[in-house]
C-alpha positions as CSV (number, residue, x, y, z in Angstrom):
1,M,-19.9,-26.9,51.2
2,K,-19.1,-23.8,48.9
3,K,-19.8,-25.0,44.8
4,G,-16.4,-24.5,43.7
5,V,-15.3,-27.2,46.3
6,G,-17.7,-29.9,45.7
7,I,-17.2,-29.2,41.1
8,L,-13.1,-29.5,42.4
9,V,-14.4,-33.2,45.0
10,C,-17.2,-34.0,42.0
11,S,-14.3,-34.0,39.6
12,S,-11.5,-36.2,40.9
13,I,-14.3,-39.3,41.8
14,E,-16.2,-41.4,39.7
15,I,-19.8,-41.7,39.3
16,G,-21.0,-44.4,38.0
17,S,-21.6,-44.9,33.7
18,G,-22.8,-41.4,33.4
19,G,-21.4,-39.2,35.8
20,F,-17.6,-37.7,35.7
21,R,-15.1,-39.9,35.1
22,K,-11.7,-39.1,36.0
23,R,-9.4,-37.2,34.4
24,K,-6.4,-39.5,32.6
25,H,-3.3,-38.2,34.3
26,D,-4.4,-38.5,37.8
27,N,-3.4,-41.6,38.7
28,F,0.1,-40.9,37.0
29,Q,2.6,-40.5,39.7
30,H,4.1,-37.0,39.2
31,G,7.8,-38.5,38.4
32,Q,7.2,-40.7,36.0
33,R,7.0,-38.4,33.1
34,K,10.3,-36.9,33.9
35,E,11.8,-40.2,33.9
36,E,9.9,-41.1,30.7
37,K,11.7,-38.0,29.2
38,E,15.0,-39.7,30.4
39,N,14.6,-43.1,29.5
40,V,13.7,-41.6,25.5
41,N,16.5,-43.2,23.4
42,P,18.3,-40.6,21.1
43,S,19.2,-43.1,18.8
44,S,16.5,-44.4,18.5
45,P,14.6,-44.8,14.6
46,L,11.4,-42.3,15.8
47,M,14.1,-39.7,17.0
48,T,16.1,-40.1,13.6
49,S,13.2,-39.6,12.0
50,F,12.4,-36.4,14.0
51,K,16.2,-35.2,13.7
52,S,15.9,-35.8,10.0
53,F,12.5,-33.6,9.5
54,Q,14.0,-31.1,12.0
55,L,17.5,-30.3,9.6
56,E,15.4,-30.5,6.3
57,L,12.8,-27.5,7.4
58,D,15.6,-25.9,9.2
59,T,17.1,-26.1,6.1
60,R,13.7,-25.1,4.0
61,H,13.4,-21.9,6.1
62,D,16.8,-20.8,5.8
63,K,16.6,-20.8,2.1
64,Y,13.3,-18.6,1.9
65,E,15.1,-16.2,4.0
66,R,17.8,-16.1,1.2
67,L,15.7,-15.7,-1.0
68,V,13.1,-12.7,0.8
69,K,17.0,-10.9,0.7
70,L,17.3,-11.1,-2.3
71,S,13.9,-10.5,-3.7
72,R,14.5,-7.2,-1.8
73,D,17.9,-6.7,-3.1
74,I,15.9,-7.1,-6.7
75,T,13.2,-5.0,-5.6
76,I,15.8,-2.1,-4.8
77,E,18.3,-2.0,-8.2
78,S,14.9,-2.6,-10.4
79,K,13.7,0.8,-8.7
80,R,16.7,2.5,-9.1
81,T,17.1,1.6,-12.8
82,I,13.5,3.5,-13.2
83,F,14.6,6.5,-10.9
84,L,16.9,6.9,-14.1
85,L,15.5,6.0,-16.8
86,H,12.8,8.7,-16.1
87,R,15.7,11.0,-17.2
88,F,15.3,9.7,-20.6
89,T,13.2,12.7,-21.5
90,S,15.9,15.3,-19.7
91,A,18.7,14.0,-20.4
92,P,20.6,16.2,-22.9
93,N,21.8,12.1,-24.0
94,G,19.3,9.9,-24.2
95,E,22.2,7.1,-25.1
96,E,24.3,7.4,-22.3
97,I,21.3,6.7,-19.7
98,L,19.8,3.5,-21.4
99,N,23.7,2.4,-21.6
100,E,23.9,2.9,-17.9
101,S,20.5,1.5,-17.6
102,E,21.2,-1.8,-19.0
103,V,24.6,-1.8,-16.5
104,K,22.2,-1.7,-13.7
105,L,19.8,-4.2,-15.3
106,D,22.4,-6.4,-15.6
107,A,22.9,-6.6,-11.7
108,V,19.6,-6.8,-11.3
109,R,19.8,-10.2,-12.9
110,R,23.4,-11.8,-11.2
111,K,20.9,-11.0,-8.2
112,I,18.2,-13.1,-10.7
113,K,20.6,-15.8,-10.9
114,Q,21.3,-16.6,-7.2
115,V,18.2,-16.8,-7.3
116,A,18.2,-19.1,-10.0
117,Q,21.0,-21.6,-8.3
118,E,18.9,-21.5,-4.9
119,L,16.2,-23.2,-6.8
120,I,17.9,-26.1,-8.0
121,G,16.3,-29.3,-7.5
122,E,13.6,-27.5,-6.0
123,D,9.8,-27.0,-6.9
124,M,10.3,-23.1,-7.6
125,Y,6.3,-22.5,-6.5
126,Q,6.9,-24.3,-2.6
127,F,9.4,-20.5,-2.8
128,H,7.6,-17.8,-5.0
129,R,5.5,-15.5,-2.5
130,A,9.4,-14.7,-1.6
131,I,10.5,-14.2,-4.7
132,S,7.2,-12.6,-6.3
133,P,7.6,-9.2,-5.4
134,G,11.2,-9.1,-6.7
135,L,10.7,-10.2,-10.4
136,Q,7.3,-7.9,-10.8
137,E,9.6,-4.8,-10.3
138,Y,12.2,-6.8,-12.5
139,V,9.2,-7.1,-15.2
140,E,8.6,-3.4,-14.8
141,A,12.2,-2.2,-14.9
142,A,13.1,-3.9,-18.1
143,S,9.8,-3.4,-19.5
144,F,10.2,0.1,-19.4
145,Q,13.4,0.4,-20.6
146,Y,12.1,-1.3,-23.9
147,F,9.4,1.3,-23.9
148,I,11.8,3.4,-24.2
149,K,13.6,1.7,-26.9
150,T,11.1,0.8,-29.0
151,R,7.5,1.9,-28.2
152,S,6.2,-1.2,-28.1
153,L,5.7,-4.1,-25.4
154,I,8.3,-6.8,-23.9
155,S,6.6,-10.3,-23.9
156,V,7.3,-12.8,-21.4
157,E,8.9,-14.6,-23.8
158,E,11.8,-12.6,-24.1
159,I,12.1,-11.3,-20.6
160,N,12.7,-15.3,-20.1
161,K,15.6,-15.5,-22.9
162,Q,16.7,-12.8,-20.7
163,L,17.1,-14.9,-17.7
164,I,19.3,-17.8,-19.1
165,F,22.2,-17.4,-17.3
166,T,25.5,-19.3,-17.8
167,A,28.7,-20.1,-15.7
168,E,31.4,-17.9,-16.7
169,D,34.6,-19.9,-18.0
170,R,36.4,-19.4,-15.1
171,E,34.0,-21.2,-12.6
172,E,33.3,-24.1,-14.9
173,T,37.5,-24.9,-14.8
174,T,37.4,-24.1,-11.8
175,N,34.3,-26.7,-10.9
176,T,35.8,-29.6,-12.7
177,T,39.3,-29.6,-11.1
178,S,37.7,-28.8,-7.9
179,N,35.1,-31.6,-7.8
180,S,34.8,-33.8,-11.0
181,Q,32.6,-36.1,-9.2
182,D,30.2,-32.4,-8.8
183,K,28.0,-33.0,-12.4
184,Q,25.3,-29.6,-11.2
185,P,24.7,-28.4,-14.7
186,H,26.5,-24.7,-15.6
187,T,23.5,-23.3,-17.3
188,W,20.1,-21.9,-15.1
189,S,16.5,-19.7,-16.0
190,L,14.4,-18.7,-14.1
191,K,10.7,-18.3,-15.7
192,V,8.8,-15.3,-14.5
193,T,5.5,-16.5,-14.2
194,P,2.6,-15.1,-16.2
195,V,1.4,-13.7,-13.3
196,D,4.3,-11.6,-12.3
197,Y,4.4,-10.2,-16.1
198,L,1.2,-8.7,-15.8
199,L,1.3,-7.9,-12.2
200,G,4.4,-6.2,-13.2
201,V,2.9,-4.5,-17.2
202,A,-0.1,-3.3,-14.7
203,D,2.9,-1.1,-12.6
204,L,4.7,-0.4,-15.7
205,T,1.6,1.5,-16.3
206,G,2.2,3.6,-13.1
207,E,5.5,5.1,-14.8
208,L,4.4,5.7,-18.1
209,M,1.7,8.0,-16.7
210,R,5.2,9.5,-15.2
211,L,7.0,9.7,-18.3
212,C,4.1,11.8,-19.6
213,I,3.4,14.4,-17.1
214,S,7.7,14.8,-17.4
215,S,7.2,15.0,-21.4
216,V,5.2,17.5,-21.2
217,G,7.3,19.5,-19.0
218,N,10.1,19.2,-21.2
219,G,8.1,20.6,-24.4
220,D,7.3,17.1,-25.9
221,I,3.6,17.3,-27.2
222,D,3.5,13.9,-29.2
223,T,4.7,11.7,-26.4
224,P,1.3,12.0,-24.5
225,F,-0.6,10.8,-27.4
226,E,1.3,8.1,-28.2
227,L,1.0,6.5,-24.6
228,S,-2.7,7.3,-24.5
229,Q,-2.9,4.8,-27.1
230,F,-0.3,2.2,-25.6
231,L,-2.3,2.5,-22.1
232,R,-5.7,1.8,-23.6
233,Q,-4.4,-1.5,-25.8
234,I,-3.3,-2.4,-22.7
235,Y,-6.3,-1.5,-20.4
236,D,-8.6,-3.4,-22.3
237,G,-6.1,-6.7,-22.9
238,F,-6.6,-6.4,-19.0
239,T,-10.1,-6.0,-19.5
240,F,-10.5,-9.3,-21.2
241,I,-9.1,-10.6,-18.1
242,G,-11.7,-9.0,-15.3
243,N,-12.6,-11.1,-12.3
244,T,-11.4,-14.6,-14.2
245,G,-8.0,-14.4,-13.5
246,P,-6.3,-14.2,-10.6
247,Y,-6.6,-11.6,-7.6
248,E,-4.0,-9.4,-7.8
249,V,-4.1,-8.8,-11.3
250,S,-8.3,-7.5,-10.9
251,K,-7.2,-5.5,-7.8
252,K,-4.2,-3.6,-10.2
253,L,-6.9,-2.7,-12.8
254,Y,-8.5,0.2,-11.0
255,T,-5.0,1.2,-10.7
256,L,-4.6,1.1,-14.6
257,K,-7.3,3.3,-14.7
258,Q,-6.5,6.0,-13.2
259,S,-3.2,6.2,-15.1
260,L,-5.0,6.0,-18.0
261,A,-7.6,8.6,-17.0
262,K,-4.9,11.5,-16.2
263,V,-2.9,10.3,-19.6
264,E,-6.1,11.0,-21.5
265,N,-7.1,14.4,-19.2
266,A,-3.2,15.3,-20.5
267,C,-4.5,14.7,-23.7
268,Y,-7.0,16.9,-23.4
269,T,-6.2,19.7,-22.2
270,L,-3.5,19.7,-25.1
271,K,-6.1,19.5,-27.3
272,V,-8.5,21.9,-26.0
273,R,-5.8,24.6,-24.2
274,G,-2.9,23.6,-25.5
275,S,-2.4,26.7,-27.8
276,E,-3.4,29.4,-24.0
277,I,-1.2,28.0,-22.1
278,P,2.6,28.4,-22.2
279,K,5.2,25.0,-22.3
280,H,6.7,25.5,-19.4
281,M,2.9,25.3,-17.3
282,L,1.8,22.8,-18.6
283,A,3.5,20.9,-16.3
284,D,2.0,22.2,-13.6
285,V,-1.4,22.5,-14.6
286,F,-1.4,18.3,-15.3
287,S,-0.5,18.2,-11.6
288,S,-2.5,20.2,-10.0
289,K,-5.5,18.4,-12.2
290,A,-4.3,14.6,-11.7
291,E,-4.6,15.6,-7.7
292,L,-8.0,16.6,-8.3
293,I,-9.1,13.3,-10.2
294,D,-7.4,11.4,-7.6
295,Q,-9.7,13.2,-4.6
296,E,-12.4,13.0,-6.7
297,E,-12.5,9.5,-7.1
298,G,-11.3,9.1,-3.2
299,L,-14.7,11.1,-1.9
300,S,-16.8,8.8,-4.9
């Protein structure tokens, strides 16, 4: 008898207490499982419980997907606001740029209001992964606009104050007449977590570095030194956190250091060789030096 056939025969018979055992399903008839499946009562308490679990999971997954889509819309609109604010240094009328950016940020907040409405009665941290990228991008855009206006960093408390929403009077009257028993609150709020705030501020440093280069290209010599001092303060704050904070925050520290190095290099060039280089060539010099810094750090 061949070895494979012998193993097959031994597996189907029972040999003593120390030998092979029969497989549990060997004694079942082929049609028994099918009959048991047909005999399941769909209205039994067990089936009713599992159907309720299915409905709850499907509802939660659908809500998660809606929040992911809203977060993408928030990210896209926030990026457009940042691109608009970069024109502030070259625009003849900076107030128009700021007013237009405020309109765009209001549109972003309306998206965030929809997120807050989706999270009514829910634990935000169960859906935090879905909305975190959009909130970080909004913090970056709002803090960038705030810096251009005030030359300071917006606090997380001020950001959260902007994310308190109230229903319009028209919506309130419609809700009260259509369903007087519906007692949903007409005020929604969404709090930015400290981690999302820190990650948004870390991304802000890259935009400030670009603002430094563009301002020099437009002949503004004072802004790079102001930005250098501001970025040093942010970098000092992040170094206090170090590796004790969340992994994402410590990961952003390297990018922040790169942005600070590029701004400091621009300030060094302005201070030492600013009188030798024509103003219209300063931006090209800084861009080439920034590329060299990136190459050296990549090699190291």
